[in-house]
C-alpha positions in Angstrom: 0.0 0.0 0.0 1.5 3.3 -1.0 1.8 6.3 1.4 -0.9 8.1 -0.6 -3.3 5.2 -0.4 -2.6 4.7 3.3 -3.3 8.4 4.0 -6.5 8.2 2.0 -7.6 5.1 3.9 -6.8 6.7 7.3 -8.7 9.8 6.3 -11.7 7.8 5.1 -11.8 5.8 8.4 -11.5 9.0 10.4 -14.4 10.6 8.6 -16.6 7.5 9.1 -15.6 7.3 12.7 -16.3 10.9 13.4 -19.7 10.6 11.8 -20.4 7.3 13.5 -19.6 8.8 16.9 -22.0 11.7 16.3 -24.7 9.3 15.1 -24.3 7.0 18.1 -24.6 9.9 20.5 -27.7 11.3 18.6 -29.3 7.8 18.7 -28.7 7.5 22.4 -30.2 10.9 23.1 -33.2 10.2 20.9 -33.8 7.0 22.8 -34.0 9.0 26.0 -36.9 10.9 24.7 -38.8 8.2 22.8 -37.9 4.6 23.9 -38.8 1.2 22.6 -40.2 0.3 19.1 -41.7 3.8 18.6 -38.3 5.4 19.2 -36.6 3.0 16.9 -39.2 3.6 14.2 -38.8 7.4 14.6 -35.0 7.4 14.3 -35.1 5.0 11.3 -37.7 7.2 9.6 -35.7 10.4 10.2 -32.6 8.6 9.0 -34.3 7.3 5.9 -35.5 10.9 5.1 -31.9 12.2 5.6 -30.5 9.5 3.4 -33.0 10.3 0.7 -31.9 13.9 0.8 -28.2 13.1 0.8 -28.4 10.4 -2.0 -30.6 12.4 -4.2 -28.4 15.5 -3.6 -25.3 13.5 -4.5 -26.7 12.2 -7.7 -28.5 15.3 -9.0 -27.0 18.4 -7.4 -23.5 17.4 -6.2 -23.0 20.3 -3.8 -21.7 18.2 -1.0 -18.2 17.0 -1.1 -17.6 13.3 -1.1 -16.0 13.6 2.4 -19.1 15.3 3.8 -21.4 12.8 2.2 -19.3 9.9 3.5 -19.3 11.3 7.0 -23.0 11.9 7.0 -24.1 8.7 5.3 -21.8 5.9 6.2 -20.7 7.5 9.4 -23.6 9.4 11.1 -26.7 7.8 9.6 -25.3 4.2 9.8 -25.0 4.5 13.5 -28.0 6.7 14.1 -30.4 4.3 12.4 -30.6 0.7 13.7 -31.8 -2.4 12.0 -30.6 -4.8 14.8 -32.6 -3.0 17.5 -35.6 -3.0 15.2 -35.3 -6.8 14.7 -34.8 -7.5 18.4 -37.7 -5.3 19.5 -39.9 -6.8 16.8 -39.1 -10.3 18.0 -40.2 -9.4 21.5 -43.7 -8.1 20.4 -46.9 -10.1 20.2 -47.4 -11.4 16.7 -50.0 -8.7 15.6 -47.8 -5.9 17.0 -44.8 -7.4 15.4 -46.5 -7.4 12.0 -47.6 -3.8 12.5 -44.1 -2.8 13.6 -42.6 -4.4 10.5 -45.2 -2.9 8.1 -45.0 0.5 9.7 -41.3 0.6 9.8 -40.8 -0.3 6.2 -43.7 2.0 5.0 -42.3 4.9 7.0 -38.7 4.2 5.9 -39.7 4.2 2.2 -41.9 7.3 2.8 -38.9 9.0 4.4 -36.6 8.4 1.5 -39.3 9.5 -1.0 -40.0 12.7 1.0 -36.2 13.5 1.2 -35.8 12.9 -2.5 -38.9 15.1 -3.2 -37.6 17.9 -1.0 -34.3 18.0 -2.9 -36.0 17.8 -6.2 -38.3 20.7 -5.4 -35.8 23.0 -3.6 -32.6 22.4 -5.5 -31.4 23.2 -8.9 -27.9 22.3 -10.3 -25.7 25.3 -10.5 -27.8 27.6 -8.2 
């Protein structure tokens, strides 16, 4: 591995780590206000919305640097949102509630991404 590649790898890991630290703290704080499956559904929906904004922004506007996007998506949002907690909480629910939690989480997650994408599409124009 060349020195340049090593530097790039260390920088990338640092960006993901900083974002991940922030996302984990934000997830913990959010859980203090809204606990249990409702809290998990809330953070996953908010995270899906933010990811929809960032991915659509990257593809169609490109205003954010790749470093900022990496820090926000792979770093922050990956540790803010939580599939494993969703799975464990769902497994602990009565069957009807578990089904409602799965359906609601997937529906709200998709709605969040679509809302984020729509927001960028309506408010942003390349070159403005």
